[in-house]
C-alpha positions in Angstrom: 92.6 62.0 -14.0 89.7 61.5 -16.4 87.9 63.6 -18.9 86.6 67.0 -18.2 82.8 67.3 -18.2 81.2 67.5 -21.7 79.0 70.4 -20.7 78.0 72.8 -17.9 75.4 71.0 -15.9 73.5 74.1 -14.7 73.0 75.6 -18.2 71.9 72.4 -20.0 68.4 71.4 -20.9 67.3 67.9 -19.8 64.2 65.9 -20.7 62.2 65.8 -23.9 63.5 67.5 -27.0 61.4 70.2 -28.5 60.5 70.4 -32.2 62.7 73.6 -32.5 65.7 71.8 -30.9 65.3 68.9 -33.4 65.1 71.4 -36.3 68.3 73.2 -35.1 70.2 69.9 -34.7 69.1 68.7 -38.2 69.9 72.0 -39.8 73.4 72.2 -38.2 74.3 68.6 -39.2 73.1 69.1 -42.8 75.3 72.2 -43.1 78.4 71.0 -41.2 78.2 67.2 -40.8 78.4 65.3 -37.6 81.9 66.4 -36.6 82.7 66.9 -32.9 79.8 66.2 -30.7 81.3 68.1 -27.7 81.3 71.4 -29.6 78.2 70.9 -31.7 75.6 72.0 -29.2 77.2 75.5 -28.8 77.8 75.8 -32.5 74.2 74.9 -33.2 72.8 77.2 -30.5 71.5 74.3 -28.4 71.5 74.2 -24.6 72.1 70.4 -24.6 75.2 68.3 -24.0 77.1 66.7 -26.9 76.1 63.2 -25.8 72.4 64.1 -25.9 72.8 65.6 -29.4 74.6 62.5 -30.6 72.0 60.1 -29.2 69.1 62.2 -30.5 70.6 62.3 -34.0 71.6 58.6 -34.1 68.4 57.1 -32.6 65.7 59.5 -33.8 66.6 62.1 -36.4 68.9 60.5 -39.0 67.1 60.5 -42.4 68.0 56.9 -43.1 66.2 55.5 -40.1 63.5 52.9 -40.7 60.3 53.7 -39.0 57.5 51.3 -38.0 57.2 47.7 -37.0 59.8 45.0 -37.6 59.0 42.6 -40.4 59.0 38.8 -40.0 62.2 38.7 -42.2 63.9 41.2 -39.8 62.8 39.0 -36.8 64.3 35.9 -38.3 67.5 37.7 -39.2 67.8 39.1 -35.7 67.3 35.6 -34.3 69.9 34.2 -36.6 72.5 36.9 -35.9 71.9 36.7 -32.2 72.6 33.0 -32.2 75.9 33.8 -33.9 76.9 37.0 -32.2 75.1 37.0 -28.9 74.2 40.5 -27.4 76.4 42.4 -29.8 73.7 44.8 -30.8 75.8 47.2 -32.9 77.1 44.3 -35.0 73.5 43.0 -35.5 72.3 46.5 -36.3 75.0 46.8 -39.0 73.1 44.0 -40.9 69.7 45.7 -40.6 69.8 49.0 -42.5 67.8 51.8 -40.9 67.6 50.1 -37.5 69.7 51.2 -34.5 71.4 49.0 -32.0 69.3 50.4 -29.2 66.1 49.8 -31.1 67.1 46.2 -31.8 68.1 45.5 -28.2 64.8 46.9 -26.9 62.9 44.9 -29.5 64.7 41.7 -28.6 64.0 42.2 -24.9 60.3 43.1 -25.3 59.2 40.9 -28.3 61.6 38.4 -29.6 62.6 36.8 -26.3 58.9 36.2 -25.6 58.3 34.9 -29.1 61.2 32.4 -28.7 59.9 31.2 -25.3 56.5 30.6 -26.8 58.2 28.4 -29.4 60.0 26.4 -26.7 63.4 28.0 -27.4 65.8 29.4 -24.9 66.5 33.0 -26.1 70.1 33.0 -24.8 71.3 29.5 -25.9 68.9 29.1 -28.9 68.4 25.5 -27.8 65.1 23.7 -27.3 63.8 24.1 -23.8 62.1 20.7 -24.2 64.4 18.6 -26.5 61.4 16.2 -27.1 59.4 19.1 -28.8 58.5 17.9 -32.3 57.7 21.3 -33.7 60.8 23.6 -33.3 60.7 27.0 -35.1 64.2 28.6 -34.9 67.4 28.8 -36.8 70.3 28.0 -34.4 74.0 28.1 -35.3 75.6 26.4 -32.2 78.0 23.6 -33.1 77.3 21.2 -30.2 73.8 20.3 -31.0 71.6 19.7 -34.1 70.5 22.8 -36.0 66.9 23.7 -37.0 66.8 25.2 -40.5 63.8 26.4 -42.4 63.0 24.5 -45.6 60.2 24.7 -48.2 57.8 22.6 -46.0 58.8 23.7 -42.6 61.9 22.8 -40.6 64.4 20.0 -40.6 67.2 19.0 -38.3 70.7 19.3 -39.8 73.6 17.5 -38.2 76.7 19.5 -37.1 78.7 18.0 -40.0 76.3 19.5 -42.6 76.2 22.9 -40.9 79.0 24.6 -42.8 77.3 24.0 -46.1 74.0 25.3 -44.8 75.5 28.4 -43.4 77.1 29.2 -46.8 73.6 28.8 -48.4 72.1 31.2 -45.9 74.0 34.2 -47.4 74.4 36.1 -44.2 77.0 38.7 -44.7 79.2 38.9 -41.6 81.6 41.6 -42.8 82.5 43.0 -39.4 85.0 45.6 -40.6 85.1 49.0 -38.8 84.8 52.1 -41.0 84.7 55.8 -40.3 81.2 57.1 -39.7 79.1 58.0 -42.8 78.6 61.7 -43.1 75.1 62.9 -44.2 
């Protein structure tokens, strides 16, 4: 049968959020927590659907969100994690505090893919587009080809047999456990 609609379509605001709506949503969540998103709009006095409130809070209003440009360290971590996890943006975002999965996905598609292509790296496979390129600049974790790792001077090729040791040295925490949402 399916779910019932989350809201009445004819009595729901769509489009840009106003400053007043943002303030109501923030105030309600500070007082009552995130709770049930379906009932939140009515309880907070908002003419929005629960999904819209949830997305607005998660992607724009949460106090722990990081604002501004991505750092070079974040770029390299996103590239490393993408080579391990693929397009699992929520798992990648879990390793970048203050960044949302949607923000990382959009950043990947608009900036990092282009950056990798300019380095001669295929953004999906993380392999060299031209294997004869003498100046690769990417960390790749695939097991069926040599891996490029950053060292003090630049980059070096590491054979597949040495890869496990290198990955341990990278200190990437891949604790992928699922926890209940953190209440603010």
